[in-house]
A tleap script that builds the chain and sets N, CA, C and O, in Angstrom:
source leaprc.protein.ff14SB
mol = sequence {
  NMET LYS LYS PHE ALA SER LEU ILE VAL GLY
  LEU ALA PHE THR LEU ILE ALA SER SER ALA
  ALA ARG ALA GLN VAL THR LEU ASP VAL SER
  LYS ILE THR CYS ARG GLN PHE VAL THR TYR
  LYS ILE SER ASN PRO ASN TYR ILE ALA MET
  TRP ILE SER GLY TYR TYR HIE GLY THR ARG
  GLY ASP PRO ILE VAL ASP THR GLN ALA LEU
  ILE ALA ASN ALA LYS LYS LEU GLN ASP TYR
  CYS LEU GLY LYS PRO ASP GLU LEU LEU ILE
  LYS ALA VAL GLU GLY GLY ALA GLY ILE CARG
}
set mol.1.N position { 13.382 4.524 -80.359 }
set mol.1.CA position { 14.742 5.018 -80.145 }
set mol.1.C position { 14.680 6.528 -79.857 }
set mol.1.O position { 15.456 7.038 -79.048 }
set mol.2.N position { 13.756 7.240 -80.522 }
set mol.2.CA position { 13.626 8.682 -80.265 }
set mol.2.C position { 13.186 8.973 -78.834 }
set mol.2.O position { 13.634 9.944 -78.224 }
set mol.3.N position { 12.313 8.134 -78.308 }
set mol.3.CA position { 11.846 8.302 -76.946 }
set mol.3.C position { 12.966 8.046 -75.947 }
set mol.3.O position { 13.052 8.730 -74.927 }
set mol.4.N position { 13.818 7.078 -76.225 }
set mol.4.CA position { 14.948 6.798 -75.364 }
set mol.4.C position { 15.941 7.980 -75.343 }
set mol.4.O position { 16.406 8.386 -74.278 }
set mol.5.N position { 16.257 8.523 -76.525 }
set mol.5.CA position { 17.107 9.690 -76.602 }
set mol.5.C position { 16.538 10.893 -75.837 }
set mol.5.O position { 17.253 11.610 -75.135 }
set mol.6.N position { 15.229 11.081 -76.001 }
set mol.6.CA position { 14.565 12.175 -75.280 }
set mol.6.C position { 14.626 11.938 -73.753 }
set mol.6.O position { 14.804 12.880 -72.981 }
set mol.7.N position { 14.481 10.705 -73.345 }
set mol.7.CA position { 14.558 10.343 -71.937 }
set mol.7.C position { 15.942 10.625 -71.402 }
set mol.7.O position { 16.071 11.163 -70.303 }
set mol.8.N position { 16.971 10.283 -72.133 }
set mol.8.CA position { 18.389 10.490 -71.715 }
set mol.8.C position { 18.667 12.002 -71.608 }
set mol.8.O position { 19.280 12.459 -70.643 }
set mol.9.N position { 18.213 12.761 -72.598 }
set mol.9.CA position { 18.436 14.215 -72.560 }
set mol.9.C position { 17.682 14.842 -71.362 }
set mol.9.O position { 18.215 15.694 -70.651 }
set mol.10.N position { 16.461 14.404 -71.171 }
set mol.10.CA position { 15.668 14.891 -70.009 }
set mol.10.C position { 16.341 14.578 -68.702 }
set mol.10.O position { 16.425 15.436 -67.824 }
set mol.11.N position { 16.828 13.352 -68.557 }
set mol.11.CA position { 17.507 12.911 -67.336 }
set mol.11.C position { 18.780 13.699 -67.117 }
set mol.11.O position { 19.078 14.079 -65.985 }
set mol.12.N position { 19.558 13.960 -68.198 }
set mol.12.CA position { 20.780 14.751 -68.080 }
set mol.12.C position { 20.461 16.166 -67.644 }
set mol.12.O position { 21.144 16.734 -66.791 }
set mol.13.N position { 19.419 16.732 -68.236 }
set mol.13.CA position { 19.042 18.122 -67.863 }
set mol.13.C position { 18.611 18.146 -66.366 }
set mol.13.O position { 18.981 19.065 -65.636 }
set mol.14.N position { 17.847 17.159 -65.927 }
set mol.14.CA position { 17.425 17.102 -64.550 }
set mol.14.C position { 18.556 17.016 -63.594 }
set mol.14.O position { 18.562 17.676 -62.556 }
set mol.15.N position { 19.558 16.174 -63.948 }
set mol.15.CA position { 20.721 16.040 -63.037 }
set mol.15.C position { 21.543 17.313 -62.979 }
set mol.15.O position { 22.048 17.681 -61.919 }
set mol.16.N position { 21.680 17.987 -64.110 }
set mol.16.CA position { 22.415 19.273 -64.121 }
set mol.16.C position { 21.696 20.269 -63.284 }
set mol.16.O position { 22.302 20.937 -62.446 }
set mol.17.N position { 20.387 20.389 -63.497 }
set mol.17.CA position { 19.584 21.378 -62.798 }
set mol.17.C position { 19.580 21.090 -61.285 }
set mol.17.O position { 19.674 22.020 -60.484 }
set mol.18.N position { 19.477 19.873 -60.908 }
set mol.18.CA position { 19.419 19.526 -59.459 }
set mol.18.C position { 20.781 19.790 -58.795 }
set mol.18.O position { 20.818 20.226 -57.645 }
set mol.19.N position { 21.885 19.540 -59.484 }
set mol.19.CA position { 23.200 19.829 -58.907 }
set mol.19.C position { 23.408 21.313 -58.720 }
set mol.19.O position { 24.055 21.736 -57.762 }
set mol.20.N position { 22.865 22.112 -59.627 }
set mol.20.CA position { 22.949 23.570 -59.490 }
set mol.20.C position { 22.117 24.038 -58.290 }
set mol.20.O position { 22.500 24.978 -57.593 }
set mol.21.N position { 21.022 23.404 -58.065 }
set mol.21.CA position { 20.121 23.827 -56.973 }
set mol.21.C position { 20.785 23.530 -55.635 }
set mol.21.O position { 20.502 24.222 -54.657 }
set mol.22.N position { 21.650 22.536 -55.557 }
set mol.22.CA position { 22.313 22.163 -54.312 }
set mol.22.C position { 23.714 22.807 -54.238 }
set mol.22.O position { 24.593 22.268 -53.565 }
set mol.23.N position { 23.927 23.899 -54.887 }
set mol.23.CA position { 25.210 24.544 -54.875 }
set mol.23.C position { 25.586 24.967 -53.455 }
set mol.23.O position { 24.739 25.399 -52.673 }
set mol.24.N position { 26.847 24.835 -53.148 }
set mol.24.CA position { 27.372 25.162 -51.838 }
set mol.24.C position { 27.277 26.670 -51.581 }
set mol.24.O position { 27.587 27.479 -52.455 }
set mol.25.N position { 26.858 27.021 -50.410 }
set mol.25.CA position { 26.800 28.433 -49.986 }
set mol.25.C position { 27.886 28.654 -48.959 }
set mol.25.O position { 27.991 27.891 -47.999 }
set mol.26.N position { 28.691 29.677 -49.138 }
set mol.26.CA position { 29.703 29.962 -48.115 }
set mol.26.C position { 29.336 31.249 -47.402 }
set mol.26.O position { 28.665 32.119 -47.959 }
set mol.27.N position { 29.781 31.354 -46.180 }
set mol.27.CA position { 29.432 32.487 -45.323 }
set mol.27.C position { 30.724 33.082 -44.785 }
set mol.27.O position { 31.644 32.357 -44.407 }
set mol.28.N position { 30.784 34.408 -44.755 }
set mol.28.CA position { 31.845 35.109 -44.072 }
set mol.28.C position { 31.341 35.445 -42.677 }
set mol.28.O position { 30.602 36.410 -42.485 }
set mol.29.N position { 31.747 34.643 -41.715 }
set mol.29.CA position { 31.210 34.832 -40.355 }
set mol.29.C position { 31.513 36.213 -39.783 }
set mol.29.O position { 30.757 36.742 -38.968 }
set mol.30.N position { 32.596 36.769 -40.209 }
set mol.30.CA position { 32.983 38.130 -39.705 }
set mol.30.C position { 31.984 39.193 -40.142 }
set mol.30.O position { 32.020 40.299 -39.604 }
set mol.31.N position { 31.094 38.911 -41.091 }
set mol.31.CA position { 30.163 39.909 -41.540 }
set mol.31.C position { 28.703 39.654 -41.079 }
set mol.31.O position { 27.800 40.425 -41.405 }
set mol.32.N position { 28.499 38.593 -40.338 }
set mol.32.CA position { 27.128 38.302 -39.867 }
set mol.32.C position { 26.797 39.262 -38.768 }
set mol.32.O position { 27.616 39.474 -37.875 }
set mol.33.N position { 25.616 39.859 -38.796 }
set mol.33.CA position { 25.165 40.749 -37.750 }
set mol.33.C position { 24.350 39.951 -36.748 }
set mol.33.O position { 23.894 38.847 -37.045 }
set mol.34.N position { 24.168 40.511 -35.561 }
set mol.34.CA position { 23.344 39.891 -34.536 }
set mol.34.C position { 21.912 39.689 -35.061 }
set mol.34.O position { 21.286 38.658 -34.811 }
set mol.35.N position { 21.413 40.686 -35.786 }
set mol.35.CA position { 20.042 40.575 -36.338 }
set mol.35.C position { 19.906 39.354 -37.255 }
set mol.35.O position { 18.942 38.594 -37.165 }
set mol.36.N position { 20.905 39.186 -38.147 }
set mol.36.CA position { 20.860 38.038 -39.046 }
set mol.36.C position { 20.964 36.704 -38.265 }
set mol.36.O position { 20.364 35.694 -38.633 }
set mol.37.N position { 21.718 36.750 -37.221 }
set mol.37.CA position { 21.892 35.567 -36.382 }
set mol.37.C position { 20.608 35.143 -35.696 }
set mol.37.O position { 20.228 33.975 -35.775 }
set mol.38.N position { 19.927 36.067 -35.023 }
set mol.38.CA position { 18.756 35.713 -34.220 }
set mol.38.C position { 17.515 35.518 -35.071 }
set mol.38.O position { 16.571 34.867 -34.623 }
set mol.39.N position { 17.480 36.075 -36.317 }
set mol.39.CA position { 16.282 35.964 -37.122 }
set mol.39.C position { 16.403 34.842 -38.132 }
set mol.39.O position { 15.571 34.757 -39.036 }
set mol.40.N position { 17.395 33.978 -38.024 }
set mol.40.CA position { 17.611 32.859 -38.953 }
set mol.40.C position { 17.779 33.293 -40.381 }
set mol.40.O position { 17.456 32.522 -41.285 }
set mol.41.N position { 18.270 34.496 -40.634 }
set mol.41.CA position { 18.503 35.001 -41.986 }
set mol.41.C position { 19.639 34.258 -42.671 }
set mol.41.O position { 19.635 34.101 -43.892 }
set mol.42.N position { 20.580 33.817 -41.916 }
set mol.42.CA position { 21.728 33.134 -42.499 }
set mol.42.C position { 21.562 31.636 -42.430 }
set mol.42.O position { 21.670 30.947 -43.444 }
set mol.43.N position { 21.297 31.119 -41.229 }
set mol.43.CA position { 21.135 29.737 -40.958 }
set mol.43.C position { 20.559 29.599 -39.553 }
set mol.43.O position { 20.282 30.587 -38.873 }
set mol.44.N position { 20.393 28.388 -39.151 }
set mol.44.CA position { 19.941 28.115 -37.790 }
set mol.44.C position { 21.022 28.662 -36.805 }
set mol.44.O position { 22.189 28.289 -36.922 }
set mol.45.N position { 20.654 29.519 -35.863 }
set mol.45.CA position { 21.642 30.079 -34.970 }
set mol.45.C position { 22.461 29.026 -34.207 }
set mol.45.O position { 23.620 29.272 -33.875 }
set mol.46.N position { 21.875 27.870 -33.930 }
set mol.46.CA position { 22.619 26.849 -33.260 }
set mol.46.C position { 23.744 26.294 -34.092 }
set mol.46.O position { 24.770 25.896 -33.541 }
set mol.47.N position { 23.590 26.252 -35.407 }
set mol.47.CA position { 24.676 25.767 -36.285 }
set mol.47.C position { 25.812 26.768 -36.280 }
set mol.47.O position { 26.985 26.399 -36.229 }
set mol.48.N position { 25.444 28.059 -36.335 }
set mol.48.CA position { 26.474 29.101 -36.344 }
set mol.48.C position { 27.203 29.106 -35.001 }
set mol.48.O position { 28.426 29.241 -34.961 }
set mol.49.N position { 26.460 28.959 -33.897 }
set mol.49.CA position { 27.050 28.930 -32.553 }
set mol.49.C position { 28.019 27.737 -32.443 }
set mol.49.O position { 29.076 27.860 -31.822 }
set mol.50.N position { 27.671 26.605 -33.030 }
set mol.50.CA position { 28.553 25.439 -33.002 }
set mol.50.C position { 29.853 25.740 -33.763 }
set mol.50.O position { 30.944 25.396 -33.307 }
set mol.51.N position { 29.723 26.373 -34.906 }
set mol.51.CA position { 30.901 26.711 -35.683 }
set mol.51.C position { 31.799 27.654 -34.911 }
set mol.51.O position { 33.012 27.457 -34.857 }
set mol.52.N position { 31.206 28.685 -34.308 }
set mol.52.CA position { 31.995 29.654 -33.557 }
set mol.52.C position { 32.696 28.990 -32.373 }
set mol.52.O position { 33.858 29.281 -32.090 }
set mol.53.N position { 31.995 28.110 -31.696 }
set mol.53.CA position { 32.565 27.389 -30.613 }
set mol.53.C position { 33.762 26.530 -31.067 }
set mol.53.O position { 34.809 26.509 -30.420 }
set mol.54.N position { 33.584 25.846 -32.158 }
set mol.54.CA position { 34.688 25.059 -32.719 }
set mol.54.C position { 35.841 25.944 -33.150 }
set mol.54.O position { 36.997 25.584 -32.929 }
set mol.55.N position { 35.577 27.043 -33.734 }
set mol.55.CA position { 36.632 27.956 -34.143 }
set mol.55.C position { 37.450 28.400 -32.967 }
set mol.55.O position { 38.676 28.294 -32.998 }
set mol.56.N position { 36.812 28.896 -31.925 }
set mol.56.CA position { 37.552 29.404 -30.765 }
set mol.56.C position { 38.236 28.262 -29.989 }
set mol.56.O position { 39.336 28.445 -29.468 }
set mol.57.N position { 37.604 27.115 -29.912 }
set mol.57.CA position { 38.297 26.003 -29.264 }
set mol.57.C position { 39.523 25.587 -30.051 }
set mol.57.O position { 40.561 25.225 -29.496 }
set mol.58.N position { 39.361 25.654 -31.392 }
set mol.58.CA position { 40.532 25.320 -32.229 }
set mol.58.C position { 41.675 26.295 -32.087 }
set mol.58.O position { 42.834 25.881 -32.125 }
set mol.59.N position { 41.392 27.587 -31.923 }
set mol.59.CA position { 42.479 28.560 -31.795 }
set mol.59.C position { 43.224 28.340 -30.457 }
set mol.59.O position { 44.387 28.715 -30.307 }
set mol.60.N position { 42.514 27.720 -29.494 }
set mol.60.CA position { 43.158 27.453 -28.199 }
set mol.60.C position { 43.762 26.030 -28.170 }
set mol.60.O position { 44.438 25.674 -27.205 }
set mol.61.N position { 43.535 25.251 -29.172 }
set mol.61.CA position { 44.029 23.878 -29.224 }
set mol.61.C position { 43.279 22.979 -28.263 }
set mol.61.O position { 43.821 21.994 -27.762 }
set mol.62.N position { 42.002 23.334 -28.006 }
set mol.62.CA position { 41.202 22.585 -27.075 }
set mol.62.C position { 40.198 21.685 -27.844 }
set mol.62.O position { 39.223 22.178 -28.412 }
set mol.63.N position { 40.461 20.346 -27.847 }
set mol.63.CA position { 39.565 19.503 -28.611 }
set mol.63.C position { 38.301 19.030 -27.874 }
set mol.63.O position { 37.536 18.226 -28.407 }
set mol.64.N position { 38.089 19.519 -26.676 }
set mol.64.CA position { 36.957 19.063 -25.862 }
set mol.64.C position { 35.713 19.904 -26.182 }
set mol.64.O position { 35.773 21.132 -26.250 }
set mol.65.N position { 34.572 19.197 -26.380 }
set mol.65.CA position { 33.283 19.911 -26.583 }
set mol.65.C position { 32.427 19.630 -25.338 }
set mol.65.O position { 32.120 18.481 -25.022 }
set mol.66.N position { 32.075 20.651 -24.682 }
set mol.66.CA position { 31.137 20.591 -23.566 }
set mol.66.C position { 29.766 20.942 -24.103 }
set mol.66.O position { 29.464 22.121 -24.291 }
set mol.67.N position { 28.946 19.971 -24.350 }
set mol.67.CA position { 27.665 20.243 -25.011 }
set mol.67.C position { 26.723 21.134 -24.162 }
set mol.67.O position { 25.949 21.928 -24.697 }
set mol.68.N position { 26.812 20.980 -22.862 }
set mol.68.CA position { 25.986 21.818 -22.003 }
set mol.68.C position { 26.395 23.282 -22.079 }
set mol.68.O position { 25.554 24.179 -22.140 }
set mol.69.N position { 27.706 23.503 -22.075 }
set mol.69.CA position { 28.213 24.861 -22.216 }
set mol.69.C position { 27.902 25.456 -23.587 }
set mol.69.O position { 27.592 26.639 -23.727 }
set mol.70.N position { 27.998 24.595 -24.580 }
set mol.70.CA position { 27.648 25.047 -25.940 }
set mol.70.C position { 26.219 25.534 -26.002 }
set mol.70.O position { 25.971 26.599 -26.568 }
set mol.71.N position { 25.272 24.810 -25.450 }
set mol.71.CA position { 23.866 25.211 -25.461 }
set mol.71.C position { 23.695 26.534 -24.662 }
set mol.71.O position { 23.026 27.464 -25.113 }
set mol.72.N position { 24.319 26.583 -23.470 }
set mol.72.CA position { 24.200 27.735 -22.657 }
set mol.72.C position { 24.809 28.995 -23.318 }
set mol.72.O position { 24.247 30.087 -23.228 }
set mol.73.N position { 25.960 28.818 -23.977 }
set mol.73.CA position { 26.598 29.928 -24.631 }
set mol.73.C position { 25.802 30.381 -25.870 }
set mol.73.O position { 25.754 31.577 -26.158 }
set mol.74.N position { 25.207 29.490 -26.569 }
set mol.74.CA position { 24.352 29.851 -27.697 }
set mol.74.C position { 23.185 30.690 -27.232 }
set mol.74.O position { 22.836 31.676 -27.880 }
set mol.75.N position { 22.571 30.314 -26.114 }
set mol.75.CA position { 21.476 31.081 -25.542 }
set mol.75.C position { 21.935 32.441 -25.063 }
set mol.75.O position { 21.233 33.428 -25.281 }
set mol.76.N position { 23.079 32.530 -24.423 }
set mol.76.CA position { 23.615 33.806 -24.010 }
set mol.76.C position { 23.885 34.740 -25.234 }
set mol.76.O position { 23.607 35.939 -25.201 }
set mol.77.N position { 24.419 34.147 -26.268 }
set mol.77.CA position { 24.682 34.934 -27.487 }
set mol.77.C position { 23.357 35.452 -28.112 }
set mol.77.O position { 23.260 36.602 -28.541 }
set mol.78.N position { 22.381 34.587 -28.144 }
set mol.78.CA position { 21.068 34.999 -28.691 }
set mol.78.C position { 20.465 36.105 -27.857 }
set mol.78.O position { 19.978 37.100 -28.394 }
set mol.79.N position { 20.492 35.944 -26.575 }
set mol.79.CA position { 19.970 37.001 -25.673 }
set mol.79.C position { 20.700 38.309 -25.849 }
set mol.79.O position { 20.075 39.369 -25.900 }
set mol.80.N position { 22.000 38.251 -25.940 }
set mol.80.CA position { 22.781 39.454 -26.125 }
set mol.80.C position { 22.450 40.126 -27.470 }
set mol.80.O position { 22.291 41.344 -27.554 }
set mol.81.N position { 22.356 39.314 -28.489 }
set mol.81.CA position { 22.124 39.853 -29.833 }
set mol.81.C position { 20.720 40.448 -29.957 }
set mol.81.O position { 20.508 41.339 -30.780 }
set mol.82.N position { 19.792 39.996 -29.188 }
set mol.82.CA position { 18.416 40.580 -29.248 }
set mol.82.C position { 18.467 42.047 -28.797 }
set mol.82.O position { 17.667 42.861 -29.258 }
set mol.83.N position { 19.390 42.384 -27.913 }
set mol.83.CA position { 19.541 43.758 -27.448 }
set mol.83.C position { 20.373 44.624 -28.299 }
set mol.83.O position { 20.282 45.848 -28.205 }
set mol.84.N position { 21.215 44.031 -29.160 }
set mol.84.CA position { 22.153 44.761 -29.985 }
set mol.84.C position { 22.154 44.186 -31.421 }
set mol.84.O position { 23.148 43.611 -31.863 }
set mol.85.N position { 21.030 44.351 -32.133 }
set mol.85.CA position { 20.856 43.704 -33.425 }
set mol.85.C position { 21.836 44.179 -34.503 }
set mol.85.O position { 22.107 43.427 -35.440 }
set mol.86.N position { 22.362 45.365 -34.405 }
set mol.86.CA position { 23.235 45.892 -35.446 }
set mol.86.C position { 24.728 45.554 -35.226 }
set mol.86.O position { 25.568 45.846 -36.077 }
set mol.87.N position { 25.027 44.962 -34.121 }
set mol.87.CA position { 26.420 44.606 -33.802 }
set mol.87.C position { 26.809 43.401 -34.627 }
set mol.87.O position { 25.984 42.535 -34.917 }
set mol.88.N position { 28.081 43.357 -35.004 }
set mol.88.CA position { 28.596 42.160 -35.692 }
set mol.88.C position { 28.657 41.035 -34.715 }
set mol.88.O position { 29.057 41.213 -33.565 }
set mol.89.N position { 28.248 39.837 -35.182 }
set mol.89.CA position { 28.186 38.678 -34.305 }
set mol.89.C position { 29.551 38.343 -33.711 }
set mol.89.O position { 29.629 37.991 -32.533 }
set mol.90.N position { 30.601 38.438 -34.470 }
set mol.90.CA position { 31.906 38.117 -33.999 }
set mol.90.C position { 32.356 39.060 -32.886 }
set mol.90.O position { 33.044 38.658 -31.948 }
set mol.91.N position { 31.952 40.321 -33.014 }
set mol.91.CA position { 32.248 41.292 -31.925 }
set mol.91.C position { 31.452 40.950 -30.675 }
set mol.91.O position { 31.947 41.132 -29.562 }
set mol.92.N position { 30.227 40.455 -30.839 }
set mol.92.CA position { 29.423 40.068 -29.679 }
set mol.92.C position { 30.097 38.917 -28.948 }
set mol.92.O position { 30.127 38.870 -27.718 }
set mol.93.N position { 30.643 37.982 -29.739 }
set mol.93.CA position { 31.339 36.807 -29.141 }
set mol.93.C position { 32.582 37.241 -28.408 }
set mol.93.O position { 32.839 36.793 -27.290 }
set mol.94.N position { 33.374 38.126 -29.041 }
set mol.94.CA position { 34.638 38.508 -28.473 }
set mol.94.C position { 34.535 39.494 -27.344 }
set mol.94.O position { 35.463 39.632 -26.548 }
set mol.95.N position { 33.425 40.177 -27.266 }
set mol.95.CA position { 33.320 41.168 -26.221 }
set mol.95.C position { 32.109 41.021 -25.303 }
set mol.95.O position { 32.173 40.426 -24.227 }
set mol.96.N position { 31.013 41.588 -25.777 }
set mol.96.CA position { 29.851 41.761 -24.967 }
set mol.96.C position { 29.154 40.514 -24.377 }
set mol.96.O position { 28.744 40.519 -23.216 }
set mol.97.N position { 29.031 39.491 -25.160 }
set mol.97.CA position { 28.262 38.332 -24.686 }
set mol.97.C position { 28.951 37.508 -23.652 }
set mol.97.O position { 28.310 36.730 -22.945 }
set mol.98.N position { 30.312 37.669 -23.540 }
set mol.98.CA position { 31.041 37.006 -22.502 }
set mol.98.C position { 31.060 35.481 -22.602 }
set mol.98.O position { 30.988 34.807 -21.575 }
set mol.99.N position { 31.154 34.929 -23.786 }
set mol.99.CA position { 31.058 33.453 -23.937 }
set mol.99.C position { 32.333 32.828 -24.495 }
set mol.99.O position { 32.423 31.602 -24.565 }
set mol.100.N position { 33.300 33.611 -24.887 }
set mol.100.CA position { 34.490 33.140 -25.517 }
set mol.100.C position { 35.270 32.383 -24.516 }
set mol.100.O position { 36.347 31.875 -24.828 }
savepdb mol mol.pdb
quit
């Protein structure tokens, strides 16, 4: 019976610890720099580019996803950010990279 109780306590501890390890991480996209974007410091740049694309399409009420344009725009953004690593990513999207 003691072994069973120890097993239950161990299992409960493992479940609690594993749920804490998978805690959700949130990002403030307005604070991501180009350097963080291109060096994978935050996440895979393609994931961030997809989110940005969805955000701007949503603001325009455009539900269409052009996957080829998405890939091309992510590449343009990466190329732009390599030259301006200290610029905020959102500023790069809205201005310099010309992908909005």
